[in-house]
C-alpha positions as CSV (number, residue, x, y, z in Angstrom):
1,X,0.1,0.3,-0.1
2,X,1.3,3.5,-1.2
3,X,1.0,6.7,0.9
4,X,-2.3,8.2,0.1
5,X,-1.8,11.7,-1.0
6,X,-5.2,13.5,0.4
7,X,-6.5,16.4,1.7
8,X,-8.5,14.8,4.6
9,X,-7.3,16.1,7.8
10,X,-6.8,12.9,9.6
11,X,-8.4,14.2,12.6
12,X,-11.6,12.9,11.3
13,X,-10.7,9.7,12.4
14,X,-11.3,10.8,15.7
15,X,-14.9,10.9,15.1
16,X,-15.6,7.7,13.5
17,X,-15.7,3.8,14.0
18,X,-16.1,0.9,11.6
19,X,-17.0,-2.5,11.5
20,X,-18.0,-5.5,9.3
21,X,-21.9,-5.8,8.8
22,X,-22.0,-8.4,5.8
23,X,-20.6,-10.2,3.4
24,X,-21.3,-10.7,-0.4
25,X,-20.2,-12.6,-3.3
26,X,-19.5,-16.1,-4.9
27,X,-16.9,-17.9,-1.8
28,X,-14.0,-18.1,-4.0
29,X,-14.3,-14.2,-4.1
30,X,-16.1,-12.8,-1.1
31,X,-16.0,-9.1,-0.1
32,X,-16.6,-8.2,3.2
33,X,-18.9,-4.5,3.7
34,X,-17.5,-2.4,6.5
35,X,-20.2,0.3,7.4
36,X,-17.9,3.3,8.5
37,X,-19.7,5.5,11.1
38,X,-20.0,8.7,12.2
39,X,-19.7,8.1,16.2
40,X,-22.6,9.2,18.0
41,X,-25.2,8.5,15.1
42,X,-28.6,7.2,15.8
43,X,-28.4,3.4,14.6
44,X,-31.9,3.4,14.4
45,X,-32.4,5.8,11.8
46,X,-29.3,5.6,9.4
47,X,-28.4,8.7,8.2
48,X,-26.9,8.6,4.8
49,X,-24.7,11.7,5.7
50,X,-23.5,10.2,8.8
51,X,-22.0,6.8,7.4
52,X,-20.4,4.9,4.4
53,X,-20.1,1.3,3.0
54,X,-17.0,0.1,1.5
55,X,-16.2,-3.4,0.4
56,X,-12.6,-4.9,0.8
57,X,-11.4,-8.4,0.1
58,X,-9.9,-10.5,2.3
59,X,-6.5,-10.1,0.7
60,X,-6.9,-6.3,1.0
61,X,-7.6,-6.7,4.5
62,X,-4.0,-8.5,5.2
63,X,-2.6,-6.1,3.1
64,X,-4.1,-3.2,4.9
65,X,-2.3,-5.1,8.3
66,X,0.9,-5.5,6.3
67,X,1.2,-2.1,5.5
68,X,0.4,-0.7,9.0
69,X,2.8,-3.0,10.2
70,X,5.5,-1.7,8.1
71,X,4.8,1.3,9.2
72,X,5.5,1.3,13.0
73,X,7.8,-1.5,13.2
74,X,11.5,-1.1,14.0
75,X,14.7,-2.5,12.8
76,X,14.7,-4.5,9.5
77,X,11.8,-6.7,8.5
78,X,11.5,-10.3,8.7
79,X,13.1,-12.1,5.9
80,X,14.1,-15.0,7.6
81,X,14.5,-17.4,5.6
82,X,14.4,-15.7,2.3
83,X,17.6,-15.3,0.5
84,X,19.8,-12.3,-0.4
85,X,17.9,-11.3,-3.5
86,X,14.8,-12.0,-2.6
87,X,15.3,-10.2,1.0
88,X,16.2,-7.5,-1.1
89,X,13.5,-7.6,-3.6
90,X,10.7,-7.9,-0.4
91,X,12.7,-5.0,1.5
92,X,12.2,-2.6,-1.4
93,X,8.5,-3.6,-2.2
94,X,7.5,-2.8,1.5
95,X,5.8,0.3,2.7
96,X,7.8,3.1,4.1
97,X,8.3,3.5,7.2
98,X,6.5,6.3,9.1
99,X,8.3,8.8,10.5
100,X,6.0,11.2,11.6
101,X,7.2,12.5,14.5
102,X,11.3,13.0,13.3
103,X,13.5,10.9,15.1
104,X,10.8,9.6,17.2
105,X,9.2,7.2,14.8
106,X,5.5,7.4,14.4
107,X,2.7,8.3,16.9
108,X,1.6,4.9,16.5
109,X,4.6,2.6,17.1
110,X,2.9,1.3,20.0
111,X,0.7,-0.8,17.9
112,X,3.4,-2.8,16.6
113,X,2.7,-5.5,19.6
114,X,-0.8,-6.0,18.4
115,X,-0.4,-5.7,14.8
116,X,2.4,-8.5,15.0
117,X,-0.3,-10.9,17.3
118,X,-3.0,-10.4,15.3
119,X,-3.3,-12.3,12.1
120,X,-6.1,-13.5,10.2
121,X,-7.1,-17.0,10.1
122,X,-6.4,-18.6,6.8
123,X,-9.2,-20.8,5.0
124,X,-9.7,-22.9,1.7
125,X,-7.5,-22.2,-1.3
126,X,-10.5,-20.0,-3.7
127,X,-13.1,-20.5,-0.8
128,X,-13.2,-24.5,-1.9
129,X,-15.4,-25.5,0.8
130,X,-16.1,-22.9,2.8
131,X,-18.5,-22.8,5.6
132,X,-21.1,-20.5,7.0
133,X,-18.8,-21.0,10.2
134,X,-15.7,-20.0,8.4
135,X,-17.2,-17.0,6.9
136,X,-18.4,-15.9,10.3
137,X,-15.2,-16.5,11.9
138,X,-13.3,-14.2,9.4
139,X,-15.5,-11.4,9.6
140,X,-15.2,-11.7,13.8
141,X,-11.5,-11.4,13.0
142,X,-11.8,-8.6,11.2
143,X,-14.3,-6.5,13.1
144,X,-11.6,-7.3,16.4
145,X,-8.9,-5.9,14.1
146,X,-11.0,-2.6,13.2
147,X,-12.2,-2.5,16.6
148,X,-8.3,-2.5,18.1
149,X,-7.1,0.0,15.1
150,X,-10.2,2.4,16.4
151,X,-9.3,2.0,19.9
152,X,-6.0,3.3,19.7
153,X,-6.2,5.7,17.1
154,X,-9.3,7.1,19.8
155,X,-6.8,6.9,22.5
156,X,-3.8,9.1,21.2
157,X,-4.1,12.6,21.7
158,X,-4.5,14.3,18.5
159,X,-1.6,16.9,19.2
160,X,0.6,13.6,18.8
161,X,-0.9,13.7,15.0
162,X,0.7,15.0,12.2
163,X,-1.4,15.3,8.6
164,X,1.7,13.2,7.1
165,X,1.7,10.2,9.2
166,X,1.4,7.3,6.9
167,X,0.0,5.1,9.1
168,X,-3.5,7.6,9.7
169,X,-3.4,7.9,5.9
170,X,-3.5,4.1,5.4
171,X,-6.3,3.8,7.4
172,X,-8.0,6.9,5.5
173,X,-7.0,4.9,2.0
174,X,-8.5,1.3,3.3
175,X,-12.0,3.0,4.7
176,X,-12.1,4.9,1.3
177,X,-12.6,8.7,2.9
178,X,-12.2,11.2,0.6
179,X,-12.8,14.9,0.9
180,X,-16.6,14.4,0.0
181,X,-17.3,11.8,2.9
182,X,-15.3,14.2,5.3
183,X,-18.0,17.3,4.6
184,X,-20.4,15.0,5.0
185,X,-19.6,13.9,8.4
186,X,-18.8,18.1,9.3
187,X,-22.0,18.7,8.3
188,X,-23.8,16.0,10.1
189,X,-22.3,16.8,13.2
190,X,-22.4,20.8,12.6
191,X,-26.3,20.0,12.6
192,X,-26.1,17.7,15.2
193,X,-24.5,20.3,17.5
194,X,-26.8,22.8,16.5
195,X,-30.1,20.7,17.5
196,X,-28.7,19.8,20.9
197,X,-27.8,23.4,21.6
198,X,-31.7,23.9,20.4
199,X,-32.6,21.3,22.3
200,X,-31.4,22.4,25.3
201,X,-32.3,25.9,25.5
202,X,-35.8,24.6,24.9
203,X,-35.3,22.2,28.0
204,X,-34.0,24.8,30.3
205,X,-36.8,27.2,29.0
206,X,-39.4,24.7,30.1
207,X,-37.4,24.1,33.2
208,X,-37.4,27.9,34.5
209,X,-40.6,29.1,32.7
210,X,-42.6,26.4,32.2
211,X,-45.0,26.0,29.2
212,X,-45.4,30.3,28.6
213,X,-47.9,32.1,30.2
214,X,-51.4,31.7,28.8
215,X,-53.1,35.1,28.1
216,X,-56.8,35.1,29.0
217,X,-59.2,36.2,26.4
218,X,-60.1,39.6,26.5
219,X,-63.9,40.2,28.5
220,X,-66.9,41.2,25.7
């Protein structure tokens, strides 16, 4: 996965969550559908301006994990068992390490241990013999992976973030967060804040002044 050049502020990720909701397609070419949602949006009434769906294959999930791992891991990549020439090609093909913090590396270097431990279960080749249980297990693994990523993203203070952070850029690219969706989310949150302010004012007015002063009808 190459660095994704975008004008979208990575801070938008603080306002989002993601989960795999379902899958579709033939067994040999399944796509897993990710729902990218705005935090705090109603789950009962889906607002098109607060969420979007992105389809990703199992291989795309695996490449995404490997790319994130390459961004933050220190030292040489694990090329044990490879010949000298193969190791050289593997190193050349690996994504660049993120150094958004300069000599301190990446703000998300702490994710290395989690990413190394988390591996997706391999399934039968070309989906042959892939059962509903197998697919459900894979979906669960993907959900755990996304939850872990967003738990870390939400925990690290935005002051440590940099727009050029390759780790965050990879997440934006994988979830297909482009400028149009960014603007939709900002519009939704702005509207929600105004609504909450209005609701709060109404509640305060009722609590303080009651339901209003009713005038008596004029006497004839």
